[in-house]
C-alpha positions as CSV (number, residue, x, y, z in Angstrom):
1,M,23.3,-24.2,2.0
2,K,21.0,-27.1,1.6
3,D,17.6,-26.9,0.0
4,Y,15.6,-27.4,3.2
5,Q,17.9,-24.8,5.2
6,F,17.0,-22.1,2.1
7,S,13.5,-23.0,2.3
8,F,13.2,-22.3,6.2
9,V,15.4,-19.0,5.7
10,F,13.2,-17.5,2.6
11,A,10.1,-18.3,4.4
12,D,11.2,-16.6,7.5
13,T,12.4,-13.7,5.6
14,Y,9.3,-13.4,3.8
15,R,7.1,-13.6,7.0
16,Q,9.1,-10.6,8.3
17,F,9.1,-8.7,5.1
18,R,5.5,-8.8,5.6
19,T,5.5,-7.1,8.8
20,A,5.8,-3.3,10.2
21,N,9.6,-4.6,11.8
22,C,11.3,-4.3,8.4
23,W,9.8,-0.9,7.4
24,E,10.2,2.9,8.8
25,M,7.4,5.4,8.5
26,F,8.6,8.8,7.4
27,P,8.3,11.1,10.7
28,E,5.8,13.2,9.2
29,T,3.5,10.5,7.9
30,L,1.2,10.3,10.8
31,S,0.6,14.3,10.7
32,V,0.2,14.7,6.9
33,L,-2.7,11.6,6.6
34,Q,-4.2,13.4,9.9
35,E,-4.3,16.7,8.1
36,L,-5.5,15.3,4.8
37,Q,-8.4,13.5,7.0
38,R,-9.1,17.0,8.4
39,R,-9.9,18.3,5.1
40,D,-11.6,15.3,4.3
41,I,-9.3,14.1,1.7
42,D,-9.8,10.5,1.0
43,V,-6.3,8.6,0.8
44,V,-6.2,5.4,-0.9
45,V,-3.0,3.1,-0.9
46,T,-2.1,1.3,-4.5
47,S,0.5,-1.0,-5.0
48,D,2.5,-3.8,-6.5
49,F,3.0,-5.2,-3.2
50,D,1.1,-8.4,-1.6
51,Q,-1.8,-8.3,1.1
52,G,1.0,-8.0,3.5
53,L,1.0,-4.2,2.9
54,V,-2.3,-4.2,4.5
55,N,-1.1,-5.9,7.6
56,I,2.0,-3.3,7.5
57,L,-0.4,-0.5,7.6
58,Q,-2.7,-1.9,10.3
59,E,0.4,-2.5,12.6
60,Y,1.4,1.6,12.3
61,G,-2.2,2.5,13.0
62,L,-3.1,4.0,9.5
63,F,-5.4,1.5,7.8
64,T,-8.6,0.4,10.1
65,P,-10.7,-1.6,7.6
66,D,-12.9,-2.4,10.7
67,D,-14.0,1.7,11.1
68,I,-13.4,2.9,7.7
69,A,-14.7,6.2,8.8
70,S,-12.1,7.0,11.3
71,S,-9.2,5.4,9.0
72,L,-6.5,7.4,7.7
73,I,-6.4,5.4,4.8
74,K,-9.5,4.4,3.2
75,E,-8.7,1.6,0.9
76,V,-5.7,-0.6,0.0
77,I,-5.6,-1.9,-3.5
78,T,-2.8,-4.2,-4.3
79,S,-1.6,-6.2,-7.5
80,Y,-2.0,-9.3,-5.6
81,E,-5.4,-9.2,-4.6
82,E,-6.4,-7.4,-7.8
83,G,-4.4,-9.9,-10.3
84,V,-3.0,-7.1,-12.4
85,A,0.1,-5.1,-11.9
86,K,0.6,-1.1,-12.5
87,P,-0.3,0.7,-14.7
88,E,-3.2,-1.6,-15.3
89,L,-3.8,-1.6,-11.7
90,L,-4.0,2.4,-11.7
91,K,-6.6,2.1,-14.6
92,L,-8.7,0.0,-12.3
93,V,-8.4,2.6,-9.4
94,K,-9.1,5.3,-11.8
95,E,-12.4,3.6,-12.4
96,K,-13.5,3.5,-8.8
97,W,-11.6,6.8,-7.1
98,D,-11.7,10.4,-8.2
99,I,-7.9,10.9,-8.1
100,T,-6.8,14.4,-7.4
101,A,-3.1,13.6,-6.2
102,H,-0.7,10.7,-7.3
103,A,2.5,9.9,-5.8
104,G,4.7,6.8,-6.9
105,D,8.2,5.8,-7.1
106,S,8.6,4.9,-10.9
107,F,7.6,7.1,-13.8
108,E,6.9,4.7,-16.3
109,R,4.3,2.9,-14.3
110,D,2.8,5.4,-12.0
111,V,2.8,8.7,-13.9
112,I,2.3,7.4,-17.3
113,G,0.2,4.8,-16.4
114,L,-1.8,6.8,-14.5
115,R,-2.5,9.3,-17.3
116,G,-3.4,5.9,-19.7
């Protein structure tokens, strides 16, 4: 594959990766977020992803930054936006939000990082 072909394929793949087309929500996601909202529990998404995550969550109708009061997700905080990765990113989140529950996919970066 020539360099220009690789660049084209990479750019197209990256563009697609930042859309909801490449992701699938768990079937219970919407009902769980609606129940948390009903109970006045704010949900903040923190990720080592880039700003494409905001687009994905908006495409699924989970994050509506123009109407935070009715948005199922109140804020999206990414490493890309903040310039730091987990676990340092979690320390920034702890300064802003009262965290009562946390879910992650990395014990080292998510659990230990949150305790730090």
